[in-house]
N, C-alpha and C positions, 0 to 999 in steps of 0.2 A: 748619427751625428756626423757632420762634415768637419773635417780638419780645417783649421784656419789657414793652413798652408796649401790647401787644394787650389789647383789652377783651373781656369775656366774650360780648357780643353779636356780636362779629366772628368768634368761633370757631364752627366747626360742632359740632353735638352732637345728641343725641336730644331729641325733643320730650317734654316732661313733661306728663302728663295730671293734671289736678287732680281729686281725689276729694272728695266730700261724703258724710258719713254720714247717710243718710236713715232716718227712722223710718216704717215701713209698718205700718198697722193692718189686721188681717185679721178680718173679721166674717163668721161663717157664717150661712146662711139659717135655721138652726134657732133658735127662741127658747126660752129656758128659764131657770129661776131659777138664778142663780149663774154663768151663761155670760157671760164677759166677752171682749172682743176680744183676740187675741194680737197683740203688737207685735214686729216684727222690726227689727233694725238692720242696714243693708247699706251698704257703701261703693261708690258708683258715681259716674260723672261727671255723670249727669243723673237727674231724677226718673222719667222713663219707663223708663229702664234698671233703676232700683231696683225698680219695680213688676214688671217682667218677670223679675227675678232671684228674687223671692219667689213668683211665681205657681205654679211647679212644686211648691212645698211645701204648697199649699192644696188644699182640696176644690173640686170643680166647683161653681160657683154662689156662691162666697165673694166678698165685696166687699172690694177692696183700696183703701186710701186713704193718701196721704202725710200724716202728722200732725205732722211736725217734723223736726228734725235734731239731731245731737250735735256738740259742739265737737271740734276735733282733739285736744285734751288728754284729753278723756273717752274718745274712740275709742282712743287709745293706751293708756290705763289699762285698758280692757276687752280690749286686744290683738286688736282687730278687724283683719281682713285684707281687702283689696279682693276683691270678687266672692264673698264668703262670708257669706250671710245668717245671722244668729243671733237667736234669740228672747231678748228682754230683759224 
């Protein structure tokens, strides 16, 4: 039985991972008129993990760069899920 005076930090529980929604820009090696970089939004705990999540979706030789992040409110509005890259 748990005391009614128990505090949340005294109770055991699962560790919560914090996710950030990173914006990853993908630029292909081909130059051409009208070619703009593709930007993906991906929820990951770190920037390196975000780059690795987007890498399988790109061509070999493409340049990946973190260009920013999205707020939690905007990520919820877009209905983004962790570990699911989406072109924006």
